[in-house]
C-alpha positions as CSV (number, residue, x, y, z in Angstrom):
1,M,0.0,0.0,0.0
2,I,2.8,2.4,0.9
3,M,4.5,1.6,-2.4
4,F,1.3,2.5,-4.3
5,V,1.0,5.9,-2.5
6,V,4.7,6.7,-3.3
7,L,4.2,5.6,-6.9
8,A,1.0,7.6,-7.3
9,A,2.7,10.7,-5.8
10,S,5.6,10.5,-8.1
11,H,3.3,10.3,-11.1
12,L,1.3,13.3,-9.9
13,Q,4.6,15.3,-10.0
14,G,4.7,15.0,-13.8
15,C,1.0,15.4,-14.5
16,G,1.1,19.2,-14.3
17,Y,-1.5,19.6,-11.6
18,N,0.8,21.9,-9.4
19,A,2.0,23.8,-12.4
20,I,-1.6,24.5,-13.6
21,Q,-2.5,25.7,-10.0
22,Q,0.5,27.9,-9.9
23,K,-0.3,29.5,-13.3
24,D,-4.0,30.0,-12.3
25,E,-2.8,31.8,-9.2
26,A,-0.4,33.9,-11.3
27,V,-3.4,35.0,-13.5
28,S,-5.4,35.9,-10.4
29,K,-2.5,37.9,-9.0
30,A,-1.9,39.7,-12.3
31,W,-5.6,40.6,-12.4
32,G,-5.5,41.9,-8.8
33,D,-2.5,44.1,-9.7
34,L,-4.4,45.4,-12.7
35,E,-7.5,46.1,-10.6
36,A,-5.3,48.0,-8.1
37,Q,-4.0,50.3,-10.8
38,L,-7.5,50.8,-12.2
39,Q,-8.7,51.6,-8.6
40,R,-5.8,54.1,-8.2
41,R,-7.0,55.9,-11.4
42,S,-10.6,55.8,-10.1
43,D,-9.5,57.3,-6.8
44,L,-7.7,60.2,-8.6
45,V,-10.7,61.2,-10.7
46,P,-12.8,63.0,-7.9
47,N,-9.7,65.1,-6.9
48,L,-9.1,66.0,-10.5
49,V,-12.7,66.9,-11.1
50,A,-12.8,69.0,-7.9
51,T,-9.6,70.8,-8.8
52,V,-10.9,71.6,-12.3
53,R,-14.3,72.6,-11.1
54,G,-12.8,74.9,-8.4
55,A,-10.4,76.6,-10.8
56,A,-12.8,77.7,-13.5
57,D,-16.3,78.1,-14.7
58,F,-15.9,74.8,-16.5
59,E,-18.0,73.0,-19.0
60,Q,-20.4,71.0,-16.8
61,E,-21.1,68.4,-19.5
62,T,-17.5,67.2,-19.6
63,L,-17.3,67.0,-15.8
64,T,-20.6,65.2,-15.6
65,G,-19.4,62.7,-18.2
66,V,-16.2,62.0,-16.3
67,V,-18.1,61.5,-13.0
68,E,-20.6,59.2,-14.7
69,A,-17.9,57.2,-16.5
70,R,-16.0,56.7,-13.2
71,A,-19.2,55.5,-11.5
72,K,-19.8,53.1,-14.3
73,A,-16.3,51.8,-14.4
74,S,-16.3,51.3,-10.6
75,S,-19.6,49.5,-10.7
76,V,-18.6,46.9,-13.3
77,Q,-16.8,44.3,-11.2
78,L,-14.9,41.3,-12.6
79,T,-13.7,38.6,-10.2
80,P,-10.9,36.1,-11.1
81,D,-13.6,33.4,-11.5
82,M,-15.1,35.5,-14.3
83,L,-11.9,35.9,-16.3
84,S,-13.0,33.0,-18.6
85,D,-16.2,34.8,-19.5
86,P,-15.8,36.8,-22.7
87,Q,-18.9,38.8,-22.2
88,A,-18.0,39.9,-18.7
89,M,-14.5,40.8,-19.8
90,Q,-16.0,42.8,-22.7
91,Q,-18.3,44.8,-20.4
92,F,-15.5,45.5,-18.0
93,Q,-13.2,46.7,-20.7
94,A,-15.9,48.8,-22.2
95,A,-16.5,50.6,-18.9
96,Q,-12.8,51.2,-18.4
97,G,-12.5,52.4,-22.0
98,E,-15.3,54.9,-21.5
99,L,-13.5,56.3,-18.4
100,S,-10.2,56.6,-20.3
101,S,-12.0,58.4,-23.2
102,M,-13.7,60.8,-20.8
103,L,-10.4,61.6,-19.1
104,S,-8.8,62.3,-22.4
105,R,-11.7,64.6,-23.3
106,L,-11.3,66.4,-20.0
107,M,-7.6,66.9,-20.7
108,V,-8.3,68.3,-24.1
109,V,-10.9,70.7,-22.8
110,V,-8.6,71.8,-20.0
111,E,-6.1,73.1,-22.6
112,R,-8.5,76.0,-23.2
113,Y,-8.2,77.1,-19.6
114,P,-4.6,78.5,-18.8
115,Q,-5.6,79.2,-15.2
116,I,-6.3,75.5,-14.7
117,Q,-3.0,74.5,-16.3
118,A,-1.2,76.9,-14.0
119,N,-2.8,75.4,-10.9
120,Q,-0.2,73.4,-9.0
121,N,-2.8,70.9,-7.7
122,F,-4.0,70.2,-11.2
123,R,-0.5,69.7,-12.5
124,D,0.3,67.3,-9.7
125,L,-2.9,65.4,-10.3
126,Q,-2.3,65.3,-14.0
127,N,1.2,63.9,-13.4
128,Q,-0.2,61.3,-11.0
129,L,-2.9,60.3,-13.6
130,E,-0.3,60.0,-16.4
131,G,1.8,57.8,-14.1
132,T,-1.2,55.7,-13.3
133,E,-2.1,55.3,-16.9
134,N,1.4,54.0,-17.5
135,R,1.1,51.6,-14.6
136,I,-2.2,50.4,-16.0
137,S,-0.6,49.7,-19.4
138,V,2.2,47.6,-17.7
139,A,-0.4,45.8,-15.5
140,R,-2.4,44.9,-18.6
141,Q,0.7,43.5,-20.4
142,R,1.6,41.5,-17.3
143,Y,-1.9,40.2,-17.0
144,N,-2.0,39.1,-20.7
145,A,1.4,37.4,-20.3
146,A,0.1,35.5,-17.3
147,V,-3.1,34.5,-19.3
148,E,-0.9,33.4,-22.2
149,D,1.2,31.2,-19.8
150,F,-1.9,29.8,-18.1
151,N,-3.8,29.1,-21.3
152,Y,-0.8,27.3,-22.8
153,S,-0.3,25.2,-19.6
154,I,-3.9,23.8,-19.7
155,R,-3.6,22.9,-23.4
156,M,-0.1,21.3,-23.3
157,F,0.4,17.6,-22.8
158,P,0.2,16.0,-20.2
159,N,-1.3,19.0,-18.4
160,S,-4.3,18.9,-20.7
161,I,-5.2,15.4,-19.5
162,T,-4.9,16.5,-15.9
163,N,-7.0,19.6,-16.6
164,N,-9.7,17.6,-18.4
165,L,-9.8,14.8,-15.8
166,L,-9.4,16.8,-12.5
167,L,-9.8,20.5,-12.9
168,N,-11.9,21.5,-15.9
169,L,-10.4,25.0,-16.0
170,E,-11.3,27.1,-19.0
171,Q,-9.0,29.4,-20.8
172,K,-8.8,33.0,-19.4
173,E,-9.7,36.0,-21.5
174,Y,-7.1,38.5,-22.6
175,F,-7.4,42.2,-21.8
176,R,-8.0,43.6,-25.3
177,A,-7.8,47.1,-26.8
178,D,-11.0,49.1,-26.9
179,A,-12.7,49.0,-30.3
180,S,-12.1,52.8,-30.7
181,A,-8.4,52.2,-30.4
182,R,-8.5,50.6,-33.8
183,E,-9.8,53.7,-35.5
184,V,-7.2,55.9,-37.1
185,P,-7.2,59.4,-35.5
186,E,-8.0,62.3,-37.9
187,V,-5.3,64.9,-37.9
188,S,-5.9,68.3,-39.4
189,F,-3.7,71.4,-39.3
């Protein structure tokens, strides 16, 4: 009996079970890191809006759009268990894309107000937001790398047999570019 347990344990080492579990955890961690950066951006938005609102008689429509986009982006939650659901991922990415779009619009409109650009609080927040956007980009890339590694691990032999017999894990969804990112921007002078 002891020999059977030792033999079974040695075969489990090569079946990929532990590797699959490790890669699944790596995807969850990468997703958590991405969510943390998205939360950081979401936390900066109210301060940015308050600074802009306080510095000028600003266009209310733009501010309202930013606030609404932030609320929507914050309300669409995606747990690690939902990372295999293409529709849930698409909804999440659409909400985040809308917030990014509204923040870009806000920055374009702010250019018309030199007194806002001269405001130190606004400049500090703008720098923090730019840094956060860079962190989000890196976190997306790391998440996608973890997804690629995980998806490959559950499809490769002998891990695929282990997955099909014991785990039944589905491939995770990549974080994809927003559809509007595929449009070529119009430049006119």
